[in-house]
ZAMARFI-55655 format. One record per residue (C-alpha): residue number from 1; residue in three letters; x negated, y negated, z. Coordinates in nm, 3 decimals, always signed. Example, Ala and Ser with C-alpha at 12.3 -4.5 7.8 and 13.67 -1.06 7.14 Angstrom:
# residues 2
SITE  nr rest      c1      c2      c3
SITE   1  ala  -1.230  +0.450  +0.780
SITE   2  ser  -1.367  +0.106  +0.714
END
This chain:
# residues 246
SITE  nr rest      c1      c2      c3
SITE   1  met  +1.851  +0.394 +13.182
SITE   2  val  +1.982  +0.689 +13.381
SITE   3  pro  +1.734  +0.954 +13.260
SITE   4  val  +1.444  +0.734 +13.372
SITE   5  lys  +1.613  +0.669 +13.707
SITE   6  tyr  +1.653  +1.041 +13.760
SITE   7  leu  +1.292  +1.110 +13.666
SITE   8  asn  +1.187  +0.846 +13.918
SITE   9  ala  +1.406  +1.009 +14.183
SITE  10  ile  +1.239  +1.345 +14.115
SITE  11  arg  +0.896  +1.180 +14.130
SITE  12  gly  +0.995  +1.048 +14.470
SITE  13  ile  +1.082  +1.400 +14.579
SITE  14  leu  +0.747  +1.531 +14.455
SITE  15  asp  +0.567  +1.254 +14.643
SITE  16  his  +0.766  +1.344 +14.954
SITE  17  leu  +0.662  +1.709 +14.927
SITE  18  glu  +0.298  +1.619 +14.876
SITE  19  asn  +0.282  +1.354 +15.147
SITE  20  thr  +0.487  +1.521 +15.420
SITE  21  gln  +0.542  +1.892 +15.359
SITE  22  leu  +0.208  +2.052 +15.274
SITE  23  asp  +0.142  +2.149 +15.635
SITE  24  asn  +0.472  +2.335 +15.641
SITE  25  val  +0.396  +2.490 +15.303
SITE  26  glu  +0.071  +2.618 +15.455
SITE  27  lys  +0.254  +2.764 +15.755
SITE  28  ala  +0.508  +2.930 +15.527
SITE  29  ala  +0.233  +3.077 +15.310
SITE  30  asp  +0.055  +3.214 +15.617
SITE  31  ile  +0.375  +3.381 +15.736
SITE  32  cys  +0.414  +3.545 +15.395
SITE  33  ile  +0.052  +3.659 +15.385
SITE  34  glu  +0.073  +3.808 +15.733
SITE  35  ser  +0.384  +3.998 +15.632
SITE  36  ile  +0.234  +4.126 +15.307
SITE  37  asn  -0.088  +4.234 +15.477
SITE  38  asn  +0.117  +4.431 +15.729
SITE  39  gly  +0.329  +4.609 +15.469
SITE  40  gly  +0.620  +4.364 +15.472
SITE  41  met  +0.835  +4.222 +15.196
SITE  42  ile  +0.934  +3.870 +15.096
SITE  43  tyr  +1.305  +3.822 +15.027
SITE  44  thr  +1.479  +3.518 +14.888
SITE  45  ala  +1.848  +3.470 +14.960
SITE  46  ala  +2.063  +3.198 +14.808
SITE  47  ile  +1.873  +2.870 +14.840
SITE  48  gly  +2.159  +2.626 +14.831
SITE  49  his  +2.250  +2.453 +14.507
SITE  50  ser  +1.940  +2.589 +14.339
SITE  51  asn  +1.830  +2.899 +14.156
SITE  52  glu  +1.651  +3.154 +14.370
SITE  53  ala  +1.622  +3.370 +14.057
SITE  54  asp  +1.352  +3.128 +13.943
SITE  55  phe  +1.120  +3.311 +14.184
SITE  56  leu  +1.202  +3.663 +14.065
SITE  57  asn  +1.012  +3.866 +13.807
SITE  58  arg  +0.867  +3.552 +13.652
SITE  59  ala  +0.555  +3.493 +13.446
SITE  60  gly  +0.303  +3.354 +13.694
SITE  61  gly  +0.505  +3.484 +13.986
SITE  62  leu  +0.459  +3.729 +14.271
SITE  63  ala  +0.588  +4.083 +14.237
SITE  64  val  +0.650  +4.109 +14.611
SITE  65  val  +0.918  +3.837 +14.607
SITE  66  gln  +1.253  +4.014 +14.578
SITE  67  ala  +1.618  +3.911 +14.592
SITE  68  phe  +1.842  +3.959 +14.892
SITE  69  ser  +2.208  +3.962 +14.796
SITE  70  phe  +2.512  +4.176 +14.858
SITE  71  asn  +2.876  +4.232 +14.768
SITE  72  phe  +3.131  +4.378 +15.003
SITE  73  asn  +3.489  +4.455 +14.905
SITE  74  val  +3.762  +4.645 +15.085
SITE  75  asn  +4.065  +4.772 +14.896
SITE  76  ala  +4.356  +4.795 +15.138
SITE  77  gly  +4.652  +4.629 +14.973
SITE  78  val  +4.949  +4.482 +15.155
SITE  79  pro  +5.244  +4.278 +15.035
SITE  80  lys  +5.211  +3.903 +15.062
SITE  81  cys  +5.441  +3.888 +15.363
SITE  82  lys  +5.200  +4.108 +15.563
SITE  83  gln  +4.869  +3.946 +15.475
SITE  84  asp  +4.844  +3.766 +15.809
SITE  85  arg  +4.914  +4.061 +16.040
SITE  86  glu  +4.731  +4.041 +16.371
SITE  87  arg  +4.413  +4.243 +16.403
SITE  88  pro  +4.354  +4.480 +16.695
SITE  89  glu  +4.041  +4.278 +16.772
SITE  90  pro  +3.910  +3.943 +16.648
SITE  91  ile  +3.659  +3.952 +16.363
SITE  92  glu  +3.478  +3.687 +16.162
SITE  93  val  +3.447  +3.882 +15.840
SITE  94  asp  +3.194  +3.661 +15.666
SITE  95  leu  +2.952  +3.661 +15.959
SITE  96  glu  +2.982  +4.030 +16.037
SITE  97  thr  +2.934  +4.113 +15.669
SITE  98  val  +2.598  +3.934 +15.675
SITE  99  arg  +2.479  +4.146 +15.965
SITE 100  phe  +2.611  +4.465 +15.808
SITE 101  ala  +2.431  +4.387 +15.482
SITE 102  leu  +2.100  +4.332 +15.662
SITE 103  lys  +2.132  +4.660 +15.849
SITE 104  ala  +2.246  +4.854 +15.541
SITE 105  gly  +1.972  +4.724 +15.310
SITE 106  asn  +1.595  +4.756 +15.301
SITE 107  val  +1.509  +4.452 +15.514
SITE 108  arg  +1.287  +4.544 +15.808
SITE 109  ala  +1.116  +4.378 +16.103
SITE 110  gly  +0.804  +4.198 +15.982
SITE 111  asp  +0.958  +4.098 +15.651
SITE 112  val  +1.017  +3.735 +15.548
SITE 113  met  +1.349  +3.585 +15.437
SITE 114  val  +1.365  +3.256 +15.244
SITE 115  ile  +1.697  +3.078 +15.295
SITE 116  gly  +1.822  +2.743 +15.170
SITE 117  ser  +2.102  +2.505 +15.252
SITE 118  val  +2.089  +2.140 +15.150
SITE 119  ser  +2.308  +2.024 +15.437
SITE 120  gly  +2.196  +2.302 +15.669
SITE 121  lys  +2.543  +2.325 +15.822
SITE 122  ser  +2.701  +2.620 +15.639
SITE 123  arg  +2.800  +2.942 +15.814
SITE 124  tyr  +2.634  +3.194 +15.582
SITE 125  pro  +2.274  +3.066 +15.581
SITE 126  val  +2.280  +2.997 +15.955
SITE 127  glu  +2.417  +3.342 +16.036
SITE 128  leu  +2.168  +3.506 +15.801
SITE 129  ala  +1.880  +3.326 +15.971
SITE 130  ile  +2.003  +3.421 +16.319
SITE 131  ala  +2.057  +3.783 +16.218
SITE 132  cys  +1.710  +3.796 +16.063
SITE 133  ala  +1.554  +3.663 +16.382
SITE 134  asp  +1.739  +3.928 +16.582
SITE 135  met  +1.581  +4.192 +16.355
SITE 136  gly  +1.230  +4.051 +16.382
SITE 137  val  +1.236  +3.903 +16.032
SITE 138  lys  +1.061  +3.567 +15.985
SITE 139  val  +1.267  +3.291 +15.822
SITE 140  ile  +1.152  +3.010 +15.594
SITE 141  gly  +1.424  +2.750 +15.546
SITE 142  phe  +1.471  +2.487 +15.276
SITE 143  thr  +1.697  +2.202 +15.386
SITE 144  ser  +1.725  +1.823 +15.391
SITE 145  leu  +1.648  +1.666 +15.727
SITE 146  glu  +1.826  +1.344 +15.632
SITE 147  tyr  +2.137  +1.526 +15.513
SITE 148  thr  +2.158  +1.764 +15.809
SITE 149  ala  +2.123  +1.477 +16.057
SITE 150  asn  +2.452  +1.339 +15.926
SITE 151  val  +2.672  +1.649 +15.935
SITE 152  glu  +2.818  +1.889 +16.191
SITE 153  ser  +2.750  +2.261 +16.178
SITE 154  thr  +3.035  +2.492 +16.074
SITE 155  his  +2.869  +2.791 +16.243
SITE 156  pro  +3.028  +2.902 +16.575
SITE 157  ser  +2.697  +2.850 +16.754
SITE 158  gly  +2.687  +2.485 +16.652
SITE 159  lys  +2.338  +2.542 +16.513
SITE 160  lys  +2.209  +2.428 +16.178
SITE 161  leu  +1.956  +2.596 +15.953
SITE 162  leu  +1.663  +2.392 +16.086
SITE 163  asp  +1.741  +2.522 +16.436
SITE 164  val  +1.701  +2.888 +16.345
SITE 165  cys  +1.396  +2.903 +16.116
SITE 166  asp  +1.030  +2.977 +16.183
SITE 167  val  +0.926  +2.715 +15.926
SITE 168  val  +1.140  +2.443 +15.769
SITE 169  ile  +1.061  +2.275 +15.439
SITE 170  asp  +1.235  +1.938 +15.418
SITE 171  asn  +1.340  +1.912 +15.055
SITE 172  gly  +1.371  +1.534 +15.080
SITE 173  ala  +1.721  +1.510 +14.937
SITE 174  pro  +1.923  +1.210 +15.057
SITE 175  tyr  +2.250  +1.244 +15.246
SITE 176  gly  +2.499  +1.360 +14.985
SITE 177  asp  +2.216  +1.488 +14.763
SITE 178  ala  +2.291  +1.266 +14.462
SITE 179  ala  +2.023  +1.002 +14.406
SITE 180  val  +2.099  +0.789 +14.099
SITE 181  glu  +2.322  +0.485 +14.073
SITE 182  ile  +2.512  +0.465 +13.744
SITE 183  pro  +2.677  +0.131 +13.659
SITE 184  gly  +3.055  +0.153 +13.681
SITE 185  met  +3.055  +0.461 +13.905
SITE 186  asp  +3.148  +0.430 +14.271
SITE 187  asn  +2.904  +0.688 +14.405
SITE 188  lys  +2.550  +0.797 +14.333
SITE 189  met  +2.515  +1.084 +14.086
SITE 190  leu  +2.259  +1.353 +13.991
SITE 191  pro  +2.142  +1.575 +14.280
SITE 192  val  +1.775  +1.635 +14.353
SITE 193  ser  +1.773  +1.923 +14.602
SITE 194  gly  +1.771  +2.199 +14.341
SITE 195  ala  +1.455  +2.078 +14.174
SITE 196  ser  +1.295  +2.020 +14.514
SITE 197  met  +1.369  +2.368 +14.647
SITE 198  val  +1.239  +2.542 +14.337
SITE 199  val  +0.916  +2.339 +14.347
SITE 200  ser  +0.881  +2.406 +14.720
SITE 201  gly  +0.902  +2.778 +14.661
SITE 202  trp  +0.632  +2.771 +14.397
SITE 203  leu  +0.408  +2.566 +14.626
SITE 204  ile  +0.434  +2.848 +14.881
SITE 205  trp  +0.384  +3.130 +14.631
SITE 206  gly  +0.087  +2.953 +14.476
SITE 207  arg  -0.081  +2.913 +14.813
SITE 208  val  -0.016  +3.282 +14.890
SITE 209  met  -0.187  +3.377 +14.563
SITE 210  glu  -0.476  +3.141 +14.628
SITE 211  lys  -0.549  +3.255 +14.982
SITE 212  met  -0.503  +3.627 +14.923
SITE 213  thr  -0.723  +3.621 +14.614
SITE 214  ala  -0.993  +3.425 +14.798
SITE 215  ala  -0.984  +3.695 +15.066
SITE 216  gly  -1.046  +3.964 +14.804
SITE 217  asn  -0.692  +4.101 +14.819
SITE 218  ala  -0.518  +3.954 +14.516
SITE 219  pro  -0.142  +4.020 +14.507
SITE 220  thr  +0.032  +4.169 +14.206
SITE 221  thr  +0.146  +3.896 +13.968
SITE 222  phe  +0.310  +3.878 +13.628
SITE 223  ile  +0.235  +3.710 +13.296
SITE 224  ser  +0.477  +3.654 +13.012
SITE 225  ile  +0.568  +3.970 +12.826
SITE 226  asn  +0.599  +3.760 +12.510
SITE 227  gly  +0.227  +3.686 +12.483
SITE 228  lys  -0.041  +3.914 +12.342
SITE 229  gly  -0.076  +4.216 +12.567
SITE 230  gly  +0.201  +4.084 +12.787
SITE 231  lys  +0.416  +4.396 +12.791
SITE 232  glu  +0.119  +4.621 +12.877
SITE 233  phe  +0.012  +4.380 +13.154
SITE 234  tyr  +0.365  +4.376 +13.293
SITE 235  asp  +0.396  +4.755 +13.292
SITE 236  asn  +0.061  +4.788 +13.469
SITE 237  ala  +0.164  +4.524 +13.722
SITE 238  ile  +0.487  +4.707 +13.802
SITE 239  ala  +0.296  +5.034 +13.841
SITE 240  gln  +0.048  +4.864 +14.077
SITE 241  tyr  +0.327  +4.700 +14.276
SITE 242  asn  +0.513  +5.029 +14.317
SITE 243  glu  +0.195  +5.205 +14.424
SITE 244  arg  +0.067  +4.960 +14.685
SITE 245  gly  +0.377  +4.753 +14.765
SITE 246  tyr  +0.252  +4.400 +14.689
END
């Protein structure tokens, strides 16, 4: 039965995280704590085929974790016959846009950026990680070591995400990501990387909470606004976060 097969695949991922990745989770948590204690921020960019919004403004989550995203549009219309006119100088728009966005936003040296790419080969996450390193921003990467070992980078440097991060969390996804055989279908189905990357993030945030609280410096966290006193707690948490920054 496919649902049971998928549950077993996810259990395998959870076992992988517990048995092989807790040391890296600890390193990632320590990087975050050092940044927070020194006035830094924690940003989460797109984490591959997952939902980085799961970390943002959530009950039981950290206030200091914020989104990093951007949109950049230029309106300079031309007729279709002139769309491929030569430029006065070469430009790789997607890569330069990443660097512009970092410089134009609120990211600063000493901050932390969480980036994900299942294959680890894509241009955007690799460029973002390199640009962050150039700015003095620490990078935590979520990727699949098995997957990335079987693909070629599309970034001009030839580097993959695991090559340009301070800490790498191996999400345990197989090559191709899908993990369940379904009778009658030629290829495996049902990816596992999304669930793995979300769990990995919460492992890190939980350790940050645990260690900072044990040190007498508990970070600002949220509870559900739908419970008794939840809205008042949330408003107080936001006020505390805005006052002290974490």
